[in-house]
C-alpha positions in Angstrom: -39.0 -72.6 -0.8 -39.7 -76.4 -1.3 -39.9 -77.1 2.4 -42.5 -74.3 2.7 -44.0 -75.5 -0.6 -44.5 -78.9 0.8 -45.9 -77.4 4.1 -48.4 -75.4 2.0 -49.2 -78.7 0.4 -49.7 -80.3 3.9 -52.2 -77.6 4.9 -54.8 -79.7 3.1 -54.2 -82.5 5.4 -56.3 -80.8 8.3 -59.3 -80.8 6.0 -58.6 -84.4 4.9 -58.3 -85.5 8.5 -61.5 -83.7 9.4 -63.3 -85.8 6.7 -61.9 -88.9 8.3 -58.8 -89.5 5.9 -56.3 -91.8 7.5 -53.9 -92.4 4.6 -53.5 -95.6 2.7 -50.2 -96.3 4.3 -50.7 -94.6 7.7 -49.7 -96.7 10.7 -51.5 -95.7 13.9 -48.6 -95.8 16.3 -46.1 -94.0 14.3 -45.2 -90.3 14.1 -44.8 -88.9 10.5 -42.6 -86.0 9.3 -44.2 -83.0 7.5 -42.9 -84.5 4.2 -44.5 -87.9 4.8 -47.9 -86.2 5.9 -47.8 -84.0 2.7 -46.9 -87.0 0.5 -49.7 -89.3 1.9 -52.2 -86.4 1.5 -51.2 -85.9 -2.1 -50.9 -89.5 -3.1 -54.7 -89.8 -3.5 -54.6 -93.0 -5.4 -52.2 -94.6 -3.0 -49.8 -95.8 -5.7 -46.7 -94.7 -3.8 -46.1 -91.7 -6.2 -47.4 -88.3 -6.4 -48.2 -87.3 -10.1 -48.3 -83.7 -11.2 -52.0 -83.8 -11.3 -52.2 -85.1 -7.7 -49.8 -82.4 -6.7 -51.9 -79.7 -8.4 -55.1 -80.8 -6.7 -53.5 -81.0 -3.3 -51.8 -77.6 -3.8 -55.2 -76.1 -4.7 -56.7 -77.4 -1.5 -53.7 -76.3 0.6 -53.7 -72.8 -1.0 -57.5 -72.4 -0.5 -57.0 -73.5 3.1 -54.3 -70.9 3.7 -56.1 -68.0 1.9 -58.1 -67.0 4.9 -59.7 -64.0 3.4 -60.5 -65.7 0.2 -58.9 -63.0 -2.0 -56.8 -65.4 -4.2 -53.5 -64.5 -2.8 -51.4 -65.5 0.1 -49.8 -62.8 2.3 -47.1 -63.1 4.8 -49.7 -62.9 7.6 -51.7 -65.8 6.1 -48.5 -68.0 5.8 -47.4 -67.3 9.3 -43.6 -68.1 10.2 -41.6 -68.6 7.0 -38.2 -67.9 5.4 -38.5 -64.3 3.8 -35.8 -65.1 1.3 -37.6 -68.2 0.1 -40.9 -66.2 0.0 -39.2 -63.7 -2.3 -38.1 -66.6 -4.5 -41.6 -67.7 -5.1 -43.1 -64.1 -5.2 -41.7 -63.7 -8.8 -43.4 -60.4 -9.5 -42.2 -59.0 -6.2 -45.5 -57.6 -5.0 -45.3 -59.2 -1.5 -48.1 -61.7 -2.2 -48.3 -65.2 -3.6 -50.7 -66.1 -6.3 -51.7 -69.7 -6.9 -49.8 -69.4 -10.3 -46.7 -68.4 -8.6 -46.9 -71.2 -6.0 -47.8 -73.8 -8.7 -44.8 -72.6 -10.9 -42.5 -73.2 -8.0 -44.2 -76.6 -7.2 -43.8 -77.7 -10.9 -40.1 -76.7 -10.9 -39.5 -78.5 -7.6 -41.4 -81.6 -9.0 -39.4 -81.7 -12.1 -36.1 -81.3 -10.3 -37.2 -84.0 -7.7 -38.3 -86.6 -10.4 -34.8 -88.1 -10.8 -36.0 -91.1 -12.8 -38.2 -88.8 -15.1 -41.1 -91.2 -14.7 -43.6 -88.4 -14.2 -44.1 -89.2 -10.4 -42.4 -88.4 -7.2 -41.7 -91.1 -4.6 -41.4 -90.0 -1.0 -37.7 -90.6 -1.3 -37.4 -88.4 -4.3 -39.5 -85.7 -2.5 -37.4 -85.9 0.7 -34.1 -85.8 -1.3 -35.3 -82.7 -3.2 -36.2 -80.9 0.1 -32.7 -81.7 1.5 -31.1 -80.5 -1.7 -33.1 -77.3 -1.8 -32.1 -76.5 1.9 -28.4 -77.0 1.0 -28.2 -80.4 2.6 -29.9 -79.3 5.9 -32.0 -82.0 7.7 
């Protein structure tokens, strides 16, 4: 679910771009991966690491962007194409909907697993390594 989690996190990028955000490290003639976009959007202080607080703020923005009907839960329809098994992993109460609490619990778990040096922040490299590990080494 981490790849999907980071994509949920990246959902806030559209809003940021609409407000003129270009990213502290963005280079104009370069394509960015989903993970890089999510990372740059979340790293609001531009220090090269995403803190848990930054992650929570960005997750809240991404969740609100995806919650089209504003009912406080994400449905399969609101998420669009996704891995059903990974959805079930995050849907801890099995009701077929994702609350912000369920999404955040998954993000905190992934954050802690990815923070290999235990410094309280995720670098882009740590995040990419965790995505790869969660996908079983898939690119």
